[in-house]
C-alpha positions in Angstrom: -38.1 -52.7 -5.4 -41.3 -52.5 -3.8 -43.6 -51.9 -6.5 -42.3 -54.7 -8.5 -43.2 -56.9 -5.9 -46.2 -55.9 -5.0 -47.2 -56.4 -8.8 -45.8 -59.4 -8.9 -47.8 -60.8 -5.8 -51.0 -59.4 -7.3 -50.1 -61.1 -10.8 -49.9 -64.5 -8.9 -52.7 -64.2 -6.6 -54.4 -63.3 -10.2 -53.2 -66.3 -12.0 -54.0 -68.8 -9.0 -57.3 -67.3 -9.0 -58.1 -67.9 -12.5 -56.2 -71.7 -12.2 -58.5 -72.6 -9.2 -62.0 -71.3 -10.3 -62.4 -74.3 -12.3 -62.1 -76.6 -10.0 -63.9 -74.9 -7.7 -66.9 -74.6 -10.2 -66.4 -78.2 -11.1 -66.5 -78.9 -6.9 -70.4 -77.9 -6.9 -70.0 -75.0 -4.9 -73.0 -72.4 -6.5 -71.5 -69.5 -4.1 -71.1 -66.9 -6.8 -67.7 -65.5 -6.9 -66.2 -61.9 -7.6 -64.8 -60.6 -10.4 -61.2 -59.3 -10.0 -60.4 -57.0 -13.1 -57.6 -57.5 -15.4 -54.3 -55.8 -14.0 -53.3 -53.2 -17.0 -49.8 -51.9 -16.5 -49.5 -48.2 -16.3 -48.6 -46.4 -19.6 -45.6 -44.8 -19.2 -45.8 -41.6 -20.7 -42.7 -39.4 -21.6 -42.3 -36.2 -21.2 -43.1 -33.9 -24.2 -40.5 -31.9 -25.1 -42.0 -28.4 -23.5 -42.2 -30.4 -19.8 -38.8 -31.6 -19.9 -37.4 -28.2 -21.1 -39.7 -26.9 -17.9 -37.9 -29.2 -15.6 -34.4 -29.0 -17.3 -35.1 -25.0 -16.9 -36.9 -25.5 -13.0 -33.2 -27.5 -12.1 -30.8 -24.9 -13.4 -32.8 -22.1 -11.9 -32.3 -24.5 -8.3 -28.5 -25.1 -9.4 -28.3 -21.2 -9.7 -29.8 -20.1 -6.6 -27.8 -22.9 -4.8 -24.6 -22.1 -5.8 -24.8 -18.2 -6.0 -23.3 -16.4 -3.2 -22.4 -19.7 -1.3 -19.3 -21.1 -0.2 -18.6 -24.7 -0.7 -16.3 -26.3 2.5 -14.9 -29.0 2.6 -11.7 -31.5 2.1 -9.5 -33.1 -0.8 -7.5 -35.5 -0.9 -3.7 -35.7 -2.7 -2.5 -39.0 -4.3 0.3 -38.9 -6.1 1.2 -41.5 -9.3 1.7 -45.0 -7.8 0.1 -44.1 -4.7 -2.5 -46.3 -4.5 -1.1 -49.6 -5.1 -1.6 -52.0 -1.9 0.7 -51.5 1.3 0.6 -47.0 0.3 -1.0 -45.2 3.4 -4.4 -43.7 2.8 -4.4 -40.2 1.6 -4.9 -37.5 4.3 -7.8 -35.0 4.2 -6.6 -31.4 3.7 -9.3 -28.4 3.8 -10.4 -26.3 1.1 -13.0 -23.4 0.3 -14.7 -21.8 -2.2 -16.5 -18.4 -1.7 -18.8 -18.1 -4.9 -20.0 -15.0 -6.4 -22.9 -14.9 -9.1 -23.5 -18.3 -10.7 -25.4 -17.8 -14.0 -26.0 -20.4 -17.0 -24.7 -19.0 -20.4 -25.2 -20.1 -24.3 -25.7 -23.9 -24.0 -24.1 -25.9 -21.4 -21.2 -23.4 -19.7 -22.1 -21.4 -16.5 -20.2 -18.6 -15.4 -19.1 -19.2 -12.1 -16.9 -16.7 -10.1 -14.8 -18.5 -7.6 -12.8 -17.3 -4.8 -10.3 -20.4 -3.9 -8.3 -20.9 -0.2 -6.4 -24.3 0.0 -2.9 -24.7 1.7 -1.3 -21.2 1.1 -3.3 -20.5 -1.9 -6.0 -17.9 -2.0 -6.7 -16.3 -5.4 -10.3 -14.9 -7.8 -10.7 -16.5 -10.8 -13.8 -16.3 -13.3 -14.4 -19.3 -14.8 -16.3 -20.5 -17.5 -17.1 -24.0 -17.1 -19.9 -26.9 -18.9 -22.3 -28.0 -16.6 -23.5 -31.6 -17.6 -26.9 -33.6 -15.8 -27.3 -36.4 -14.5 -31.1 -37.0 -14.1 -31.4 -34.0 -11.8 -28.1 -33.8 -10.3 -25.7 -31.4 -12.2 -21.8 -32.1 -12.6 -19.5 -29.8 -13.6 -16.6 -30.3 -15.9 -13.2 -29.0 -15.7 -11.0 -30.1 -18.4 -8.0 -29.0 -18.8 -8.4 -25.6 -16.9 -5.5 -23.0 -16.3 -5.4 -21.8 -12.9 -3.1 -18.9 -11.0 0.0 -21.1 -10.1 -1.2 -24.0 -10.3 -1.5 -24.9 -13.9 -4.0 -27.1 -15.9 -6.3 -28.9 -13.5 -9.2 -31.7 -14.8 -12.2 -32.8 -12.3 -15.8 -33.9 -12.2 -18.0 -32.9 -9.4 -21.6 -33.3 -8.8 -24.1 -31.5 -6.5 -27.2 -32.8 -4.1 -28.6 -31.8 -1.3 -26.2 -29.3 -0.5 -23.5 -31.4 -0.8 -20.7 -31.8 -3.1 -18.3 -34.4 -4.0 -16.0 -35.0 -7.1 -12.1 -36.2 -8.4 -9.5 -34.0 -9.2 -6.5 -34.3 -11.2 -3.7 -31.9 -11.6 -0.4 -33.2 -13.3 0.7 -37.2 -12.1 -1.5 -35.9 -8.5 -5.5 -36.7 -7.9 -7.5 -37.2 -4.9 -11.3 -36.4 -3.7 -12.8 -33.6 -3.0 -16.3 -33.3 -1.1 -18.6 -30.9 1.5 -20.9 -29.0 2.3 -22.5 -26.2 0.6 -23.1 -23.4 2.9 -25.2 -19.9 2.9 -24.8 -16.8 4.9 -27.8 -16.7 7.3 -30.2 -13.9 6.0 -29.5 -10.5 8.5 -32.2 -8.9 9.7 -32.5 -5.7 10.1 -32.3 -4.2 13.7 -34.6 -4.9 16.4 -36.0 -7.6 14.7 -36.6 -10.8 16.3 -37.5 -14.3 15.0 -41.5 -14.3 15.4 -41.4 -10.7 13.8 
C-alpha cells in the first residue's frame, strides 16, 4: 500500500510539472528547469522454474526442520452440530499435545509424520502419511477422513507459521479449532559446559 501511495504521489508530481511547464515558460522566466526522468514501472520477472524449485525445496527443508522432534502444545475447541446458532455457549478450550518424531517428505506432496497424540484421556502414537499443500511459503497439512485409533475418521486443515500452528478439525458431527505453539527441547549441553564457553 505504501509503495502504491509513493508511486501515485510521484506520478501526480510529474503530471503537475508537465502541465505547469508551458505556463512557466510563457511567463518569460528563463531560469532553466531540471529535467525529471520519466518513471518506468519495475519489470516483474517471474522466477524461473529452477529458482521456484529451489525456493520450494528450501521451504520444505525448513518445514521438516521445524516439525522434526517438536512438540505442538496448544488447545482445541469442540462444538456439536447446531451449537453455533445464536445464543449458544462459546466452546471451552481443551489442552492437546502432539509430540513429533522425524518428519520427512515422501513422493509428491506426501509427508511422513510420526506423532504421539495426547488429549483428554487419549494417548497414542501413530505414523501418518499426509499431504502438505503450500500457500506461498506457508505449509498446510491436509487431513481427509484419516482413521485414528479409538476415534474413527478425522478431517482437518492445519497451517504453520512463525513457530505457531492453527486450524480447523471435524470428526462426525463435531467440529472445532485447534491452535498452539511449536516447541523444541533446548539443546542439552555437555557436562561442565556453561553459556559462553
